C-alpha positions as CSV (number, residue, x, y, z in Angstrom):
1,X,1.6,-18.5,-13.7
2,X,4.8,-19.1,-11.8
3,X,7.6,-16.6,-11.0
4,X,10.2,-16.2,-8.3
5,X,7.6,-14.3,-6.3
6,X,5.1,-17.2,-6.3
7,X,7.9,-19.5,-5.3
8,X,9.2,-17.2,-2.6
9,X,5.8,-16.7,-1.0
10,X,4.2,-20.0,-1.8
11,X,1.2,-18.4,-3.5
12,X,-0.6,-19.3,-6.7
13,X,-0.5,-16.0,-8.6
14,X,2.1,-13.2,-8.6
15,X,-0.4,-10.6,-7.3
16,X,-0.1,-8.7,-4.1
17,X,-2.8,-6.6,-2.4
18,X,-1.2,-3.3,-1.3
19,X,-1.4,-2.7,2.5
20,X,-3.5,0.5,2.3
21,X,-4.2,2.2,5.7
22,X,-7.8,1.8,6.8
23,X,-8.5,-0.3,3.7
24,X,-6.4,-3.5,4.1
25,X,-8.5,-5.0,6.8
26,X,-9.1,-8.8,7.5
27,X,-11.9,-9.2,4.9
28,X,-9.8,-7.8,2.1
29,X,-6.7,-9.7,3.2
30,X,-8.5,-13.0,3.5
31,X,-10.3,-12.6,0.2
32,X,-7.0,-11.9,-1.6
33,X,-5.0,-14.7,0.0
34,X,-7.9,-17.2,-0.4
35,X,-8.0,-16.3,-4.1
36,X,-4.3,-17.2,-4.6
37,X,-2.6,-13.8,-4.2
38,X,-0.9,-12.3,-1.1
39,X,-3.0,-10.2,1.2
40,X,-1.2,-7.6,3.4
41,X,-2.8,-6.4,6.6
42,X,-2.5,-2.7,7.5
43,X,-2.0,-1.8,11.1
44,X,-2.8,1.9,11.7
45,X,-5.3,2.5,14.5
46,X,-5.0,-1.0,16.0
47,X,-4.1,-1.6,19.6
48,X,-1.9,-4.5,20.3
49,X,-4.9,-6.5,21.4
50,X,-6.8,-5.7,18.3
51,X,-3.9,-6.6,16.1
52,X,-3.7,-10.0,17.8
53,X,-7.4,-10.5,17.2
54,X,-7.2,-9.5,13.5
55,X,-4.2,-11.7,12.8
56,X,-5.8,-14.7,14.5
57,X,-9.0,-14.0,12.5
58,X,-7.1,-14.0,9.2
59,X,-5.3,-17.2,10.2
60,X,-8.6,-18.9,10.9
61,X,-10.3,-17.7,7.7
62,X,-7.4,-18.4,5.4
63,X,-6.7,-21.9,6.7
64,X,-3.0,-21.7,6.5
65,X,-2.6,-19.7,3.3
66,X,0.1,-17.1,3.3
67,X,-0.6,-13.4,4.2
68,X,1.6,-10.6,5.6
69,X,1.5,-7.6,7.9
70,X,2.7,-4.1,7.0
71,X,4.8,-2.0,9.3
72,X,5.2,1.8,8.7
73,X,7.5,3.3,11.3
74,X,6.2,6.8,11.1
75,X,2.6,5.8,12.0
76,X,1.6,6.5,15.6
77,X,1.8,3.5,17.9
78,X,3.7,1.3,15.5
79,X,6.4,0.4,18.0
80,X,3.8,-1.6,20.0
81,X,3.0,-3.8,17.0
82,X,6.5,-5.3,16.7
83,X,6.0,-7.6,19.6
84,X,2.6,-8.8,18.4
85,X,3.8,-9.6,14.9
86,X,6.7,-11.6,16.3
87,X,4.5,-13.4,18.9
88,X,2.1,-14.3,16.1
89,X,4.9,-15.7,14.0
90,X,4.0,-13.7,10.9
91,X,6.1,-15.0,8.1
92,X,5.8,-12.1,5.6
93,X,6.6,-8.5,6.6
94,X,6.2,-5.5,4.3
95,X,7.1,-1.9,5.1
96,X,7.0,1.6,3.6
97,X,9.3,4.6,3.8
98,X,11.7,3.4,6.5
99,X,13.4,0.1,7.6
100,X,11.2,-1.3,10.4
101,X,14.0,-3.4,11.8
102,X,16.4,-0.5,12.2
103,X,13.5,1.5,13.7
104,X,12.9,-1.4,16.2
105,X,16.6,-1.8,17.0
106,X,16.6,-5.4,15.9
107,X,18.0,-7.6,13.2
108,X,15.7,-9.2,10.6
109,X,14.8,-12.7,11.8
110,X,16.0,-15.4,9.5
111,X,12.6,-16.9,9.1
112,X,11.0,-13.7,8.0
113,X,10.3,-12.8,4.3
114,X,10.8,-9.0,4.2
115,X,9.4,-7.0,1.3
116,X,9.8,-3.2,1.6
117,X,8.4,-0.6,-0.7
118,X,10.9,1.5,-2.6
119,X,10.7,4.5,-4.9
120,X,14.2,4.6,-6.5
121,X,17.1,2.5,-7.5
122,X,19.2,3.7,-4.6
123,X,16.5,2.7,-2.1
124,X,16.1,-0.7,-3.7
125,X,19.9,-1.4,-3.5
126,X,20.0,-0.4,0.1
127,X,17.0,-2.6,0.9
128,X,18.7,-5.6,-0.7
129,X,21.9,-4.9,1.3
130,X,19.8,-4.7,4.5
131,X,18.4,-8.2,3.8
132,X,15.2,-7.6,1.8
133,X,13.9,-10.8,0.1
134,X,12.0,-8.8,-2.6
135,X,11.0,-5.2,-3.2
136,X,7.8,-3.5,-4.2
137,X,8.7,-0.7,-6.6
138,X,6.2,2.1,-6.3
139,X,6.3,4.4,-9.3
140,X,4.9,7.9,-10.1
141,X,1.5,6.5,-11.2
142,X,0.8,4.9,-7.8
143,X,-1.7,6.2,-5.3
144,X,-0.6,7.3,-1.8
145,X,3.1,8.1,-1.2
146,X,4.6,7.8,-4.7
147,X,7.9,8.0,-6.4
148,X,8.8,10.7,-8.9
149,X,9.8,8.2,-11.6
150,X,7.5,6.6,-14.1
151,X,7.0,2.8,-14.0
152,X,8.4,2.2,-17.5
153,X,11.7,3.8,-16.3
154,X,11.9,2.7,-12.7
155,X,10.9,-0.9,-12.9
156,X,13.6,-2.0,-15.4
157,X,16.2,0.1,-13.7
158,X,15.5,-1.6,-10.3
159,X,15.3,-5.1,-11.9
160,X,18.7,-4.6,-13.4
161,X,20.2,-3.2,-10.2
162,X,19.2,-5.9,-7.7
163,X,19.2,-9.7,-7.7
164,X,16.1,-10.1,-5.5
165,X,12.6,-10.3,-7.1
166,X,10.9,-7.1,-8.1
167,X,7.2,-6.4,-7.6
168,X,5.8,-3.6,-9.7
169,X,3.3,-1.1,-8.2
170,X,1.7,2.0,-9.5
171,X,-0.5,2.0,-12.6
172,X,-1.6,-1.7,-12.5
173,X,-5.2,-2.9,-12.4
174,X,-5.5,-5.8,-14.9
175,X,-3.9,-8.4,-17.0
176,X,-2.4,-6.0,-19.5
177,X,-0.6,-4.4,-16.6
178,X,0.6,-7.7,-15.3
179,X,2.0,-8.7,-18.7
180,X,3.7,-5.3,-19.1
181,X,5.2,-5.5,-15.6
182,X,6.7,-9.0,-16.5
183,X,8.1,-7.5,-19.7
184,X,9.7,-4.7,-17.8
185,X,11.6,-7.2,-15.5
186,X,9.2,-7.4,-12.6
187,X,8.0,-10.8,-11.3
188,X,4.6,-9.7,-10.0
189,X,2.4,-6.7,-9.4
190,X,1.0,-5.0,-6.3
191,X,-2.4,-3.3,-6.7
192,X,-3.9,-0.8,-4.3
193,X,-6.6,1.2,-6.0
194,X,-8.0,-1.9,-7.8
195,X,-8.4,-3.8,-4.5
196,X,-9.8,-0.7,-2.8
197,X,-12.7,-0.8,-5.3
198,X,-13.8,-4.4,-4.6
199,X,-16.8,-5.9,-2.8
200,X,-14.6,-6.9,0.2
201,X,-13.1,-3.5,0.6
202,X,-14.3,-1.7,3.8
203,X,-14.5,1.7,2.1
204,X,-18.0,3.2,2.4
205,X,-20.1,2.9,-0.8
206,X,-20.1,6.7,-1.4
207,X,-16.3,6.7,-1.6
208,X,-16.2,3.7,-3.9
209,X,-18.7,5.6,-6.1
210,X,-16.4,8.6,-6.2
211,X,-13.6,6.3,-7.3
212,X,-15.7,4.8,-10.1
213,X,-16.7,8.2,-11.3
214,X,-13.0,9.3,-11.5
215,X,-11.1,9.7,-14.7
216,X,-7.4,9.6,-15.5
217,X,-6.9,13.3,-14.7
218,X,-8.8,13.1,-11.4
219,X,-5.7,12.5,-9.2
220,X,-2.7,14.8,-8.5
221,X,0.5,14.5,-6.5
222,X,1.3,17.0,-3.7
223,X,3.1,17.4,-0.4
224,X,0.2,19.5,1.0
225,X,-1.7,16.5,2.5
226,X,0.8,15.0,5.0
227,X,4.0,16.7,4.1
228,X,5.3,14.0,1.7
229,X,4.5,13.5,-2.0
230,X,1.2,11.7,-2.2
231,X,-1.2,11.0,-5.1
232,X,-4.8,11.5,-4.2
233,X,-8.3,12.4,-5.2
234,X,-9.3,15.6,-3.5
235,X,-12.8,16.6,-2.5
236,X,-14.5,19.5,-4.3
237,X,-14.2,21.7,-1.2
238,X,-10.5,21.1,-1.0
239,X,-9.6,22.2,-4.5
240,X,-7.9,25.4,-3.2
241,X,-6.4,23.7,-0.1
242,X,-2.7,24.6,0.4
243,X,-2.0,23.2,3.9
244,X,-3.0,23.4,7.5
245,X,-1.9,27.0,7.8
246,X,-4.8,28.0,5.5
247,X,-7.1,26.4,8.1
248,X,-5.3,26.9,11.4
249,X,-8.5,26.5,13.4
250,X,-8.5,22.8,12.3
251,X,-5.2,22.0,13.9
252,X,-6.0,21.3,17.5
253,X,-9.3,19.4,16.8
254,X,-7.5,17.2,14.2
255,X,-4.6,16.4,16.5
256,X,-6.9,15.5,19.4
257,X,-9.0,13.4,17.0
258,X,-5.9,11.7,15.6
259,X,-4.8,10.6,19.1
260,X,-8.2,9.2,19.8
261,X,-8.6,7.5,16.4
262,X,-5.1,5.9,16.6
263,X,-5.7,4.9,20.2
264,X,-2.2,6.1,21.2
265,X,-0.5,8.0,24.0
266,X,1.0,11.5,23.8
267,X,4.4,9.8,23.9
268,X,3.6,7.8,20.8
269,X,2.5,11.0,19.1
270,X,5.7,12.8,20.0
271,X,7.8,9.9,18.7
272,X,5.9,10.0,15.4
273,X,6.4,13.8,15.2
274,X,10.2,13.3,15.7
275,X,10.4,10.7,12.9
276,X,8.5,13.0,10.6
277,X,10.9,15.8,11.4
278,X,13.8,13.5,10.6
279,X,12.2,12.9,7.2
280,X,12.2,16.7,6.7
281,X,8.4,16.8,6.4
282,X,6.0,19.2,8.3
283,X,5.0,17.6,11.6
284,X,1.8,19.6,11.9
285,X,0.8,18.9,8.3
286,X,1.5,15.2,8.8
287,X,-0.8,15.1,11.9
288,X,-3.6,17.0,10.1
289,X,-3.2,15.0,6.9
290,X,-3.3,11.5,8.3
291,X,-6.3,12.3,10.4
292,X,-8.1,13.7,7.4
293,X,-7.4,10.5,5.6
294,X,-8.7,8.4,8.5
295,X,-11.9,10.3,8.7
296,X,-12.5,9.9,5.0
297,X,-12.0,6.1,5.2
298,X,-14.4,5.8,8.1
299,X,-17.1,8.2,6.9
300,X,-16.8,8.1,3.1
301,X,-17.1,11.9,3.0
302,X,-14.4,13.2,0.8
303,X,-15.9,16.7,0.0
304,X,-13.7,18.5,2.6
305,X,-10.8,15.9,2.5
306,X,-8.9,13.6,0.2
307,X,-8.1,10.0,-0.2
308,X,-5.2,8.2,-2.0
309,X,-5.8,6.9,-5.5
310,X,-3.5,5.9,-8.4
311,X,-3.8,7.3,-11.9
312,X,-5.2,3.9,-12.9
313,X,-8.5,4.9,-11.1
314,X,-9.7,6.2,-14.4
315,X,-9.6,2.7,-15.9
316,X,-11.6,1.1,-13.2
317,X,-15.3,0.8,-13.9
318,X,-16.7,-2.1,-11.9
319,X,-17.0,-3.5,-8.3
320,X,-15.9,-7.1,-8.5
321,X,-14.8,-9.5,-5.8
322,X,-11.1,-10.0,-5.1
323,X,-11.3,-13.5,-6.6
324,X,-12.7,-12.0,-9.8
325,X,-10.0,-9.4,-9.9
326,X,-7.2,-12.0,-9.5
327,X,-8.6,-14.6,-11.8
328,X,-9.4,-12.3,-14.7
329,X,-6.1,-10.5,-14.3
330,X,-4.1,-13.7,-14.7
331,X,-6.3,-14.9,-17.5
332,X,-5.9,-11.7,-19.4
333,X,-2.2,-11.6,-18.8
334,X,-1.7,-15.1,-20.2
335,X,-3.8,-14.2,-23.2
336,X,-1.7,-11.1,-23.9
337,X,1.5,-13.1,-23.6
338,X,0.1,-15.8,-26.0
339,X,-0.9,-13.1,-28.5
340,X,2.6,-11.6,-28.4
341,X,4.2,-15.0,-29.0
342,X,2.0,-15.2,-32.1
343,X,3.1,-12.0,-33.6
344,X,4.9,-12.2,-36.9
345,X,7.9,-9.9,-36.4
346,X,9.4,-10.2,-39.9
């Protein structure tokens, strides 16, 4: 299956593993890239030395296959990662929420393939003007920070508005979704929740089990978690949670734990707080929210916390390898397309 995305990236299949914080670690990235897709490494919580080590580990285990690194400017300590990624000559950069090159006061290097995530037509057009080589279009159905527009509306709108390739994200977990995305004008799909529930995913087994038990109504979108719209599964003891001010005694312990977990300085924390303020989100809620997420990823205990998940979680019922996910997604998409060609439309 060849599209402009496979040609741009030099991969076998137009399938991208979303760069989920605390989930997109080297084992998941390697498994995805080695299976013919594009693995994207998430960087939260990594020191520059650890990022060097993880990138070199992926290079060794993928044997020259393409992978990328994700940069999210509002994550604590992200400024220290720019130098590492440039030194390691990473060819594919992805980003979310803000332009990492503008944040780093630098121009996009000519040899970099830049793929930002967008949630509206306006964001996609601005990304193209800023030099993006493709865009991941995150729709309403997606887990984590999501758009407010459904995929069946947003994907064709963006595909018509830009000339660069479009990658559909939000609501995709199989070949039916890939075929639908291609029909809507996309040239590939990015999957987060589906890759989070694989054998190579680092999520604790109890959290994976929680995902497998979930149904299509198990997720909801709210700004109460980190101050920005985010689709999640919430724990049973967080059903009535309305923000940090309902649990003010958690604030100081969470902020201290966040600093330790992300291995950053107070200066890094203040810089992140200022960026969040510029985004018109609650700085205190952001600090509490991302620490709650980190703890859930590490411990697997979601009862008093939350974790990002797309609506598609209700359709996922097994725990395959990344290779199985990719191969059966492509096979099913090709079969769906063949069946459509065989329809008698008279």
